[in-house]
DSSP file (Angstrom, degrees, kcal/mol; ACC not computed):
  #  RESIDUE AA STRUCTURE BP1 BP2  ACC     N-H-->O    O-->H-N    N-H-->O    O-->H-N    TCO  KAPPA ALPHA  PHI   PSI    X-CA   Y-CA   Z-CA
    1    1 A M     >        0   0    0      0, 0.0     4,-2.1     0, 0.0     5,-0.2   0.000 360.0 360.0 360.0 -45.7    0.0    0.0    0.0
    2    2 A T  H  >  +     0   0    0      1,-0.2     4,-2.4     2,-0.2     5,-0.2   0.886 360.0  53.6 -61.9 -39.4    2.8    2.5    0.9
    3    3 A E  H  > S+     0   0    0      1,-0.2     4,-2.3     2,-0.2    -1,-0.2   0.900 108.0  50.2 -62.6 -40.6    4.6    1.7   -2.3
    4    4 A K  H  > S+     0   0    0      2,-0.2     4,-2.5     1,-0.2    -1,-0.2   0.909 110.4  49.3 -64.7 -41.8    1.4    2.5   -4.3
    5    5 A I  H  X S+     0   0    0     -4,-2.1     4,-2.8     2,-0.2    -2,-0.2   0.906 110.3  51.3 -64.1 -41.1    0.9    5.8   -2.5
    6    6 A T  H  X S+     0   0    0     -4,-2.4     4,-2.3     2,-0.2    -2,-0.2   0.914 111.2  47.6 -61.5 -43.1    4.6    6.7   -3.2
    7    7 A R  H  X S+     0   0    0     -4,-2.3     4,-2.4     2,-0.2    -2,-0.2   0.890 112.0  49.9 -66.0 -39.5    4.1    6.0   -6.9
    8    8 A I  H  X S+     0   0    0     -4,-2.5     4,-2.8     2,-0.2     5,-0.2   0.935 111.0  49.2 -64.1 -45.6    0.9    8.0   -7.0
    9    9 A N  H  X S+     0   0    0     -4,-2.8     4,-2.3     1,-0.2    -2,-0.2   0.903 111.6  49.5 -60.1 -41.6    2.6   10.9   -5.3
   10   10 A S  H  X S+     0   0    0     -4,-2.3     4,-2.2     2,-0.2    -1,-0.2   0.915 111.2  49.0 -63.2 -43.5    5.5   10.7   -7.7
   11   11 A S  H  X S+     0   0    0     -4,-2.4     4,-2.4     2,-0.2    -2,-0.2   0.910 110.8  49.7 -63.4 -43.0    3.1   10.6  -10.7
   12   12 A V  H  X S+     0   0    0     -4,-2.8     4,-2.5     1,-0.2    -1,-0.2   0.906 109.8  52.2 -63.0 -41.1    1.2   13.6   -9.3
   13   13 A G  H  X S+     0   0    0     -4,-2.3     4,-2.2    -5,-0.2    -2,-0.2   0.907 109.6  49.0 -60.3 -42.1    4.5   15.5   -8.9
   14   14 A N  H  X S+     0   0    0     -4,-2.2     4,-2.5     2,-0.2    -2,-0.2   0.903 110.3  50.9 -64.6 -41.1    5.5   14.7  -12.5
   15   15 A I  H  X S+     0   0    0     -4,-2.4     4,-2.5     2,-0.2    -2,-0.2   0.915 110.4  49.6 -62.4 -42.9    2.1   15.9  -13.7
   16   16 A E  H  X S+     0   0    0     -4,-2.5     4,-2.5     2,-0.2    -2,-0.2   0.908 110.6  50.4 -62.6 -41.8    2.5   19.2  -11.8
   17   17 A K  H  X S+     0   0    0     -4,-2.2     4,-2.2     2,-0.2    -2,-0.2   0.926 112.3  46.3 -62.4 -45.4    6.0   19.7  -13.2
   18   18 A I  H  X S+     0   0    0     -4,-2.5     4,-2.7     2,-0.2    -2,-0.2   0.893 111.2  52.7 -64.6 -40.3    4.7   19.1  -16.8
   19   19 A T  H  X S+     0   0    0     -4,-2.5     4,-2.3     2,-0.2    -2,-0.2   0.917 109.4  48.5 -62.5 -44.0    1.8   21.5  -16.2
   20   20 A R  H  X S+     0   0    0     -4,-2.5     4,-2.3     2,-0.2    -1,-0.2   0.910 112.6  48.7 -62.0 -42.1    4.1   24.2  -14.9
   21   21 A Q  H  X S+     0   0    0     -4,-2.2     4,-2.7     2,-0.2    -2,-0.2   0.911 110.7  50.3 -65.3 -42.3    6.3   23.7  -18.0
   22   22 A N  H  X S+     0   0    0     -4,-2.7     4,-2.4     2,-0.2    -1,-0.2   0.900 110.6  50.0 -62.2 -40.4    3.4   23.8  -20.3
   23   23 A S  H  X S+     0   0    0     -4,-2.3     4,-2.1     2,-0.2    -2,-0.2   0.918 111.4  48.1 -63.7 -44.0    2.2   27.0  -18.7
   24   24 A S  H  X S+     0   0    0     -4,-2.3     4,-2.2     1,-0.2    -2,-0.2   0.916 111.9  49.8 -62.4 -43.8    5.6   28.6  -19.1
   25   25 A D  H  X S+     0   0    0     -4,-2.7     4,-2.8     1,-0.2    -2,-0.2   0.899 108.6  52.9 -62.3 -41.1    5.8   27.5  -22.7
   26   26 A A  H  X S+     0   0    0     -4,-2.4     4,-2.3     1,-0.2    -1,-0.2   0.902 109.2  48.8 -63.0 -41.6    2.3   29.0  -23.4
   27   27 A E  H  X S+     0   0    0     -4,-2.1     4,-2.2     2,-0.2    -1,-0.2   0.911 112.3  48.8 -63.9 -41.8    3.4   32.3  -22.0
   28   28 A E  H  X S+     0   0    0     -4,-2.2     4,-2.5     1,-0.2    -2,-0.2   0.912 111.5  49.1 -64.7 -42.6    6.5   32.3  -24.1
   29   29 A F  H  X S+     0   0    0     -4,-2.8     4,-2.5     2,-0.2    -2,-0.2   0.897 110.3  51.3 -63.9 -40.1    4.6   31.4  -27.2
   30   30 A A  H  X S+     0   0    0     -4,-2.3     4,-2.2     2,-0.2    -2,-0.2   0.916 111.0  47.9 -63.3 -42.9    2.1   34.2  -26.6
   31   31 A S  H  X S+     0   0    0     -4,-2.2     4,-2.2     2,-0.2    -2,-0.2   0.920 112.4  48.8 -63.5 -44.2    4.9   36.7  -26.1
   32   32 A S  H  X S+     0   0    0     -4,-2.5     4,-2.6     1,-0.2    -2,-0.2   0.890 109.8  52.8 -62.4 -39.6    6.6   35.5  -29.3
   33   33 A S  H  X S+     0   0    0     -4,-2.5     4,-2.3     2,-0.2    -1,-0.2   0.911 109.0  48.5 -63.2 -43.4    3.3   35.8  -31.2
   34   34 A Q  H  X S+     0   0    0     -4,-2.2     4,-2.2     2,-0.2    -1,-0.2   0.906 112.2  49.4 -63.5 -41.5    2.8   39.4  -30.1
   35   35 A E  H  X S+     0   0    0     -4,-2.2     4,-2.2     1,-0.2    -2,-0.2   0.916 111.2  48.7 -64.7 -43.2    6.3   40.3  -31.1
   36   36 A M  H  X S+     0   0    0     -4,-2.6     4,-2.4     2,-0.2    -1,-0.2   0.881 109.7  53.1 -64.7 -37.5    5.9   38.7  -34.5
   37   37 A N  H  X S+     0   0    0     -4,-2.3     4,-2.2     2,-0.2    -2,-0.2   0.918 109.2  48.7 -63.0 -43.8    2.6   40.5  -35.0
   38   38 A A  H  X S+     0   0    0     -4,-2.2     4,-2.1     1,-0.2    -2,-0.2   0.903 111.7  49.6 -62.8 -41.4    4.2   43.8  -34.2
   39   39 A Q  H  X S+     0   0    0     -4,-2.2     4,-2.4     2,-0.2    -2,-0.2   0.884 109.5  51.6 -65.4 -38.2    7.1   43.0  -36.7
   40   40 A A  H  X S+     0   0    0     -4,-2.4     4,-2.4     2,-0.2    -2,-0.2   0.901 109.0  50.5 -65.2 -40.7    4.5   42.1  -39.4
   41   41 A E  H  X S+     0   0    0     -4,-2.2     4,-1.9     2,-0.2    -2,-0.2   0.905 111.0  49.0 -63.5 -40.8    2.7   45.4  -38.9
   42   42 A Q  H  X S+     0   0    0     -4,-2.1     4,-2.5     2,-0.2    -2,-0.2   0.918 110.3  51.2 -62.2 -43.8    6.0   47.3  -39.2
   43   43 A M  H  X S+     0   0    0     -4,-2.4     4,-2.6     1,-0.2    -2,-0.2   0.902 108.2  51.5 -62.0 -42.0    6.9   45.3  -42.3
   44   44 A M  H  X S+     0   0    0     -4,-2.4     4,-2.3     1,-0.2    -1,-0.2   0.889 109.7  50.3 -63.2 -38.6    3.5   46.2  -43.9
   45   45 A A  H  X S+     0   0    0     -4,-1.9     4,-2.3     2,-0.2    -2,-0.2   0.918 111.3  48.4 -65.0 -42.9    4.1   49.9  -43.1
   46   46 A F  H  X S+     0   0    0     -4,-2.5     4,-2.6     2,-0.2    -2,-0.2   0.908 111.2  50.1 -63.2 -41.8    7.5   49.7  -44.7
   47   47 A I  H  X S+     0   0    0     -4,-2.6     4,-2.7     2,-0.2    -1,-0.2   0.901 109.7  51.5 -63.8 -40.9    6.1   48.0  -47.8
   48   48 A G  H  X S+     0   0    0     -4,-2.3     4,-2.1     2,-0.2    -2,-0.2   0.916 111.2  47.3 -61.1 -43.9    3.4   50.6  -48.0
   49   49 A E  H  X S+     0   0    0     -4,-2.3     4,-2.6     2,-0.2    -2,-0.2   0.914 112.4  49.7 -63.7 -42.8    6.0   53.4  -47.9
   50   50 A L  H  X S+     0   0    0     -4,-2.6     4,-2.8     1,-0.2     5,-0.2   0.908 110.2  50.1 -62.9 -42.7    8.1   51.7  -50.5
   51   51 A A  H  X S+     0   0    0     -4,-2.7     4,-2.5     2,-0.2     5,-0.2   0.892 110.9  50.0 -63.4 -39.3    5.1   51.2  -52.8
   52   52 A T  H  X S+     0   0    0     -4,-2.1     4,-2.5     2,-0.2    -2,-0.2   0.931 113.1  45.9 -64.4 -45.4    4.3   54.9  -52.4
   53   53 A L  H  X S+     0   0    0     -4,-2.6     4,-2.1     2,-0.2     5,-0.3   0.925 115.0  46.5 -63.4 -44.9    7.9   55.9  -53.2
   54   54 A A  H  X S+     0   0    0     -4,-2.8     4,-1.7     1,-0.2     5,-0.2   0.904 116.7  44.3 -65.8 -41.4    8.2   53.6  -56.2
   55   55 A G  H  X S+     0   0    0     -4,-2.5     4,-1.0    -5,-0.2    -2,-0.2   0.873 115.3  47.4 -71.6 -37.6    4.8   54.7  -57.6
   56   56 A G  H  < S+     0   0    0     -4,-2.5     4,-0.3    -5,-0.2    -2,-0.2   0.833 119.9  35.8 -74.6 -33.5    5.3   58.4  -57.0
   57   57 A N  H  < S+     0   0    0     -4,-2.1    -2,-0.2    -5,-0.2    -1,-0.2   0.776 121.1  40.8 -92.4 -28.8    8.8   58.6  -58.5
   58   58 A G  H  < S+     0   0    0     -4,-1.7    -3,-0.2    -5,-0.3    -2,-0.1   0.636 122.0  30.8 -99.4 -13.5    8.7   56.1  -61.4
   59   59 A R     <        0   0    0     -4,-1.0    -1,-0.1    -5,-0.2    -3,-0.1   0.345 360.0 360.0-128.2   6.2    5.3   56.6  -63.0
   60   60 A G              0   0    0     -4,-0.3    -1,-0.1    -5,-0.1    -2,-0.1   0.474 360.0 360.0 -67.2 360.0    4.5   60.3  -62.4
């Protein structure tokens, strides 16, 4: 009986460890996603400026 309880406690500890790691990973992924979104918005602004410059200077 004691051995079974020890194994259950160990398993619960492992589950808690994995849960904490998953939570940490999710936060990191969310942060990375926000950063990538900001970079994509910047890139779109740069592309818009480039298109304006190219259209205004080359076809006027």
